C-alpha positions in Angstrom: 87.4 173.9 108.8 84.9 172.7 106.1 86.1 169.1 106.7 85.4 169.4 110.4 81.8 170.7 109.8 81.1 167.8 107.3 82.4 165.3 109.8 80.3 166.8 112.6 77.2 166.8 110.4 77.7 163.1 109.5 78.1 162.2 113.2 74.8 163.8 114.1 72.8 162.1 111.3 71.2 158.7 112.0 72.5 155.9 109.9 70.1 153.0 109.1 71.5 149.6 109.6 72.0 147.4 106.6 69.0 145.0 106.5 71.1 142.4 104.7 73.8 142.4 107.2 73.8 139.6 109.8 75.1 142.0 112.4 72.4 144.6 111.9 70.9 143.8 115.3 74.2 143.9 117.1 74.6 147.7 116.9 72.6 150.7 115.6 73.7 154.2 115.1 71.7 156.6 117.2 71.5 160.4 116.8 74.1 162.1 118.9 72.5 163.4 122.2 73.2 167.0 123.2 74.6 168.2 126.5 72.9 170.8 128.7 74.8 173.6 126.9 73.5 172.4 123.5 76.8 170.9 122.3 76.9 167.4 120.9 77.8 164.5 123.1 79.8 162.4 120.7 80.6 159.8 123.3 77.2 158.3 123.1 76.6 158.1 119.4 76.8 154.4 119.1 74.7 152.2 121.4 74.4 148.5 121.3 70.9 147.2 120.4 69.6 144.0 122.1 70.3 140.8 120.3 67.7 138.5 119.0 68.4 136.0 121.8 68.0 138.7 124.4 64.6 139.8 122.9 63.3 136.2 122.8 64.5 135.5 126.3 62.7 138.6 127.6 59.5 137.7 125.8 59.5 134.2 127.4 59.9 135.8 130.8 57.2 138.3 130.5 54.7 136.2 128.5 51.5 135.8 130.5 49.3 132.7 130.3 46.0 133.6 128.8 42.8 132.1 130.3 39.5 131.7 128.5 36.3 133.6 129.3 34.8 130.4 130.7 37.7 130.2 133.2 37.0 133.7 134.5 33.2 133.1 134.8 33.7 129.8 136.7 36.3 131.5 138.9 33.8 134.3 139.8 31.1 131.7 140.7 33.7 129.7 142.7 34.8 132.7 144.7 31.3 133.9 145.4 30.1 130.6 146.7 33.2 130.1 148.8 32.1 133.1 150.9 28.8 131.4 151.5 30.6 128.5 153.0 31.4 130.2 156.3 27.8 131.1 157.3 26.6 127.6 156.3 29.3 126.1 158.4 28.3 128.2 161.4 24.6 127.3 161.0 25.4 123.6 160.6 27.6 123.6 163.7 25.1 125.5 165.9 22.1 123.4 165.0 24.1 120.2 165.0 25.6 120.9 168.4 22.1 121.4 169.9 20.9 118.1 168.3 24.0 116.3 169.7 23.4 117.6 173.2 19.6 117.5 173.4 18.8 114.7 171.0 15.0 114.4 170.6 14.4 117.2 173.0 16.4 119.7 170.9 14.6 123.0 170.0 12.4 123.0 167.0 14.6 125.5 165.1 17.6 123.2 165.5 15.7 120.2 164.2 14.2 122.1 161.3 17.3 124.1 160.2 20.1 121.5 160.5 19.1 119.6 157.3 18.7 122.7 155.2 22.1 124.0 156.3 23.6 120.6 155.4 21.9 120.5 152.1 23.0 124.0 151.1 26.5 123.1 152.1 26.3 120.1 149.8 25.1 122.2 146.9 27.9 124.8 147.4 30.6 122.1 147.5 29.2 120.3 144.4 29.2 123.5 142.3 32.6 124.5 143.6 34.0 121.1 143.0 32.9 121.1 139.3 34.1 124.7 138.7 37.3 124.0 140.6 38.2 120.9 138.6 37.4 122.5 135.2 39.6 125.5 136.1 42.3 123.2 137.5 42.5 121.4 134.2 42.7 124.6 132.2 45.3 126.3 134.5 47.5 123.2 134.7 49.6 124.5 131.8 50.4 127.7 133.7 53.4 127.1 136.0 52.6 130.2 138.1 50.9 129.0 141.3 50.4 125.5 140.0 51.5 123.8 143.3 49.2 126.0 145.4 46.2 125.2 143.1 46.9 121.5 143.4 47.2 121.6 147.2 44.0 123.5 147.4 42.1 121.2 145.1 43.3 118.0 146.9 42.4 119.5 150.3 38.9 120.5 149.1 38.3 117.1 147.6 39.3 115.5 150.9 36.7 117.7 152.6 34.2 116.7 150.0 34.7 113.1 150.9 34.4 113.8 154.6 31.1 115.7 154.1 29.7 113.0 151.8 30.5 110.3 154.3 29.1 112.2 157.3 26.0 113.2 155.4 25.1 109.9 153.7 26.6 107.1 155.8 26.2 108.5 159.3 23.4 111.2 159.2 20.4 108.8 159.4 21.8 106.4 162.0 23.3 109.3 164.0 19.8 110.2 165.2 19.4 107.0 167.1 23.0 106.2 168.0 25.1 108.5 170.2 28.4 107.0 169.1 27.5 107.6 165.4 26.3 111.0 166.3 29.6 111.9 167.7 31.4 110.5 164.7 29.2 112.4 162.4 30.0 115.6 164.2 33.8 115.0 164.4 34.0 114.1 160.6 32.0 117.2 159.7 34.1 119.4 161.9 37.3 118.0 160.5 36.0 118.6 156.9 35.0 122.2 157.9 38.5 122.8 159.3 40.3 121.5 156.2 37.9 123.6 154.0 38.4 126.9 155.9 42.2 126.4 156.1 42.5 125.7 152.3 40.1 128.6 151.5 42.1 131.0 153.7 45.4 130.0 152.1 44.1 130.8 148.7 43.1 134.3 149.9 46.3 135.1 151.7 48.8 133.5 149.3 47.8 135.2 146.1 
């Protein structure tokens, strides 16, 4: 009877693993859990501890890529300005459409507002191009969403090129030449479409 009590006491006492043993991480002795009636459940005394390889593998899977404070600040500016892109596009299209249809007889508001809308669009795209490239460089080491970021960046740079060509090469001559005016409009609209599609994809595919 006494021997049984001693054996039961030893079974319910935690045993520390030998720190010098190579197999100390393979199994550890846990306190024997109790059943609902208060009796000891000796079937679950020994439980296998995770190996060092398992722990390292889990850490690699769950490790998050850390971004700098500058990245988050640039991202906030980038996102805020991206929302301003839509009303600027609408304003540029409405005023430009009247100029295309009416030419020199277009309403005063269309002739006066088209250039400011175009200039504001150029400013927004310049700032977002700078912040986007800097963040793309920093985030390139993060495999999560890398392909999506690159597709977005390439699309927006293509839109940049379209706006630049329409605004610098065609804008001045388009006032006097109907063919160049139509080309100016078509390139600007194509650049707007690429920009909106790329921007929407970043919102929907988070």
